[in-house]
N, C-alpha and C positions, 0 to 999 in steps of 0.2 A: 504493499499500499502505500504510495506517497504520503514523503515528509512534509505537510501543514510549516507555514513558516510561523518563529514567535510561541506554538503553540508548546505546553508542554505539560506531565501531569504529573500531580505529586499521589503518594501511597496516602491514600483515607482520603486524601482532600479533593480532589474531582482533579477536573483541569482549570488551566490558568493559559493568559496571552501576556508573553513577556514582552516586555518594552526593551528597547536599545538604546544607549545614553542619547542620540541623532532626533529621535522618537522622543525620548522626555524632556527635549527642547524645544521640540514644536508641538508640546503642550499635550501629548496623546499620554496617557494612564495603564496600568498590568490593570488584568481584569482578571476574576472569577468564574471562569465560564460556568463554574456548576459538575455534575458528575457525568452527565447524562452525554458519550460521546459523539453521537448527532447532532446534539443541539450545538453544542461545545465545536466542532469539526466547521457548524455552518457558520459557526461567531466569530472563530476564528478567519475563517473568508473574510468574511465581510471587512471586520477589522484590517484585514493585509491591504481590501480594495480600497478601502480610507485611506491607509498610511501609501498605498499607491497613487492612488488620486491627488492627494497632501504633495508629495514628493513633481510631479509632472506636471503641478499649477491648472490643473485643466476644473474642473468643474469644480467651485466653492464645497466645502465640507458638511456647510452647514444646510447645501442642497438636498445632499444625501442622507442625511440621520433622519427622515421623513419616509425614508422609502423600502421600506417593509410589509411584510404580506398582510399585515393588518390594514394598513393605508388600501394598498394595493385592493384587497378585497370590498372594503371601502369604496372604492372607487371606481370597483367593476360592480359592484349592486346600484349605485348612482347615475350608468352610464343608457342613454335610452337606444341602445343599438345592438350591445352585448349581451344586458339583460332586460330590457325593457320590452326585450321582443316576443320574451321568451314563454311558454304559457306557465299560468300557476303553478301546474304540479312539477314541476320540471324547476320554477324557482325552490319551490319547496328542499327538493331533491339536493340542490346547488349547495343553499344555505343550510341542510345539516351539512354538507361534505365541508363546506366552509368555516366552519364552527372546528369540524374536526381540525384542519388545516392549520387555521388561526390556534388552537392548543398546543399544537404540534410545535410551526414553526412562525408562530404571529409576528416576534419579534424581529425576527432575520432580516437581512436586509434583500431584496430578491434578485439581487447582482450578484450576492454571493454565491447561489443555489445552484450546487452543480450536479453530473450527471447521477455519479454518486450518492446524490444527498437523496435524490429522486427514486432512487433503486432503492435505497438503503428503509424508507418510508413505507413503502409497494410490500418488499420483503417481512417486513415486520407488520405490517398489515394483515397482510397471508396468509404467515404462520400463528397470529393472535387471535387474526377474528375468520375469517374467510379469503376467500380467491374471489367471490362477487362483490363483496363489499371495496378490498384494495384495487377491482378492476374501476370500481364506482369514483371512489375517490384518487387514482393514478386520472381519471379523465376526468374530473374538477381541478386537477393541479395544472396539469394538461392546458384546462381554458384559460385559466391565470394567468399562466405564461404567456400563452399568446395573447391574450389582452394588456402584458408588458412590454411585449415587444412593441404592438399597433402603441401604445403612448410612450413611447422610448425611456422606458426605465431598464429595459432589458437589448441585448443586442440578437441574442435568436434563443427560439427555446430550446431549453435545454432537454426537456423530457421526448421532444420531438423523435418518434425510429425506436424508441424501448422498446424490448420485449415484451409482453406481458404473457401470462399463464392465461390459456383457452381454455373455456365452460363449454363443457359440453351438453350438446341443447338437450328442453325439457323435450317430453314427450307423452307425458301424464294428461289423459283425456276420463271422459266421463262415457260411461254409458248411458243411452234414451229412457233405461227401467232406473238409473240412480237417479237421474236427472228429477223422473217424478218421484220417484220416494223420499229426495229433498225438499222438494216443494209439498208433498203430503204430508211432509212429515213438520213443512215450516205452516203449514196450515190448523192442524192439529194440534188444540190445547195441552200443556202441560202443567204440571205441577213445578212450581213457582218457589220454589227457599231460600230463604240466607241462612244457609249453614244448616248440618244435619238436627241440630239439637232446635232449632226454631222449626225444624216437619218435625219434628217426635213432640214438641212442644205445639205443634199446631196455630200458633201469635200471628203468623206468616204466612202461611200458607196461602195459596191463589192459581189458579190459572190464568194463563195467559197462551196466544201461539204469533207469531211472529212472522206476520201476513206482504211484512215490507219484506222480508225476504225472500220469503216463495215467488213478491213481485219482482226482487231484481232475478233471481235466478230467472225466472220465463223472459223476460229481457236481455240476457245477456245470452240465453240460448239462443232466443228467436236472432237476433242482432249483431253477435260476436263485441258486441261492444264494454269497453275494461268498465272498471268498476268504477273507477272517479267521475265519468260519463252518467252511467246510470244513477250515481248519487245526485249528481246535477240536476238530471230531468226534473222539468218542470208540468204541472196541467195544459200551460198553455201552450207546450210545444206538442200538444197528443193532438192529433183530426179528430180520431175515433177509428182510424185504420191504421195508422205509423205515428210516427216522431219526425221533427223537423229539428236540428240542431248544429252546431258550429264548432269544428274540432281543430282545439288550437295545436298547428305543426310546425316541430322549429325550421322545417323547410316551405311551408307557407299553410296558412290555414286553410280548412274545407268545408263547405257547406253538404250537408247530410241528407237525405230521408231515406228513414228504414223502418217497412213496412214489417207489420206484426202479426202473430196467426192470433186468429178468434179468441186460443187462451189466454192471451193476453190482456187481448181487450177488453175480455171479459173481465181481467182481474180489477186491472187499469180503470175501466167505465164503473165500477163500481159506487164511486163516490158521489155525492148528489151533483145538484146542476152547477151550485152556486160551487161547488169545489170546482169541480171540471174546467171550469172558466177563470181562473185564479193562476197567480204565479207561483203557487202553493208547491212545494216540494213535494213529488210522488213517494217516495222512498223514504218514513218519517222512524226515528227508533220510535219504538213502540212506552218504551221504560222514559226516556226527557221529553216525548212531543215536539222536538225539534229533528232537523236534518239531520243525516249522518254522521258520525265522524270517521275518517277514513279508518283509523286504530279500532275503534269499537266496532263498528263495522265485521274487519274481519276476528276480532274476536269472536263475535254473535254467530260468526258461520261455521269459523272452527266448532261452537259446541253444539250447534245444528250438524257437524259433518256424521258426530259423535255421537247423540242420539240417532243417527241412521243408522249409524253402524258402520262408517265410512271411513273415521279414523280410529286411534285407538286412544284409550281412555288418560288421564292425567298418569294412572299410578303405571301404565303399562308403557315401556318404551319402543321406538319406533324409529325408521329413517326419515328422519325431518325434511331432509332434500327429496326422497320420492315420493311425499304425501301430497296430495293434491286440493289446491288451495281452490279459490274466487275464479282467478283467474285461467284457469285450465279450462273453464266453461268455452270462454274465446277461444281456446283451441280448439275444440270440441268441434264447435257451430264452424268456426271456420274450415276444418278439414271436411266434417260431413257433406256443407259445399262442396270443398275439391272432388268430396266421394261420388257426389248425385251429377256432375257434370259439368259443375258451374265453372265458368271461365276465371282467369283474374281480372278482367276487368270485373263481374260481376262479384267476387268475391271482394276487393278494390271499394266496388262501390258499397259496402258496407263497415268496412273495416278505418277506412280512411286511408289508405297505407294508397301509395300511387301504382299503376298495373305492373309496373318493371319492380317494385322494390324488393329489396333483398330481403326485407323485414318480414316479409311473406312465406319464405322459405322457414322460420322460427314460430312460424303459426301451423301451415298447414302441414300437417303428417297425413301422407296418404296411406290407406290403410287396405285389407284385402278389398273391399267393393269397392276402389277404383281401380287396381287391377285386375279384376270380371271386366269390370266398363272396358280395361284397354283390350282387353284383351276378344271383345265380343267384336270392338270396332275395330279390329285387325279385320277380324274375319267376318265383316257383318256380310260381306255376298253370297255367305255359306248359304241351305237354306233354314237353320235354326244355329240361335246360336250357341258358342264352343262350349261354353259354361252357365250356368246358373249361379244367384249367388245363394242360392237358397241350397240349392243340392252340390255343392262345392265338395263335399265328403265324398264324394261317389260321382269321380271324373269321368264323360262319354269317350269313348272308342278311338273319336275324333283327337282325342286330348295328349290319349293314351300314345298314339301312332305320333304326333309333333315332338313330346316329350324324346321318344324313342328316334326321329329324325335330328334333334336337332343332337342329342346325345355321340350321335357318329359324326357330325358334322366338323 
């Protein structure tokens, strides 16, 4: 590892930035950099840069002192282009990552950050938290550094081109029977006790249903809308047959009209006439009487999945990375569209993606039905289809012949 100028370590006392007589004469002072090696290296590089700037009589030192990551984050969040045009959901995600970045390197100078520091931050988060979280954090750092280059706080983006660990795509989907089960359980009343002792005492037992969850599930299954868009829907967006909404996208907003099935029409249309013409949210938390918050909705859906027997109980261990979530209903809906021969343009009309977007690959996971349809399309000039989905366990003689031919080809 390359030695950093003026950085020394003292046993049991951490790291220090040691100065020379010339530096002392210029007004610089030795500094205790703490026991965190990464933070100490960044701070030492930053101080060395300030000393170099002073020697070269370049930019006045006082103008450099405010260019730390906390200041950069503040300026980024005030910028109408880099931040102002983002969707509300993406802003929330960035703000969470900025909080982590500020806690880690907020006081460090932007121009002192090196590639090795970004790599160390990424590796530490990958090992301590998760690869997915590390990738999100890296994305926020990369965006910040790009902004720093734009406003002249850095000459180049040190994070550009850094290799990250790729995550295997999710394939989790729901079966139609499981969607029906979730909705049925959500609509059924169940005992709602605040702790087992209360249930035994009978003092706070009540029966309740989660009709709002049933509506959200039905809308998601019909339209493939993500959770945040569903929870933002209002009765004024519904015309009796579908929803009109505007999706905020990083690469341009999209106006969508999403027709729904009679089941969803019936669930949404059960409100009174005044409610149906109002700006009231469709999905209301039954406990608070207010629109759902994202975290509370996720917790409620987890409890619903457990009641339906699709997730293990709290006291049972499971592989959470393989457990299905509400967002997997979106993948289910888009995959079923593809399995039923919907084109990319037709799927994108629901999902909000561009028809040629690679993001569609993350959601559309062709299955058995798509393979059967492809084979039947290929041999559509035959007197009958090669294979039917219902009788796929017993392939016809034609299929057997085709397989034999392909084996010897």
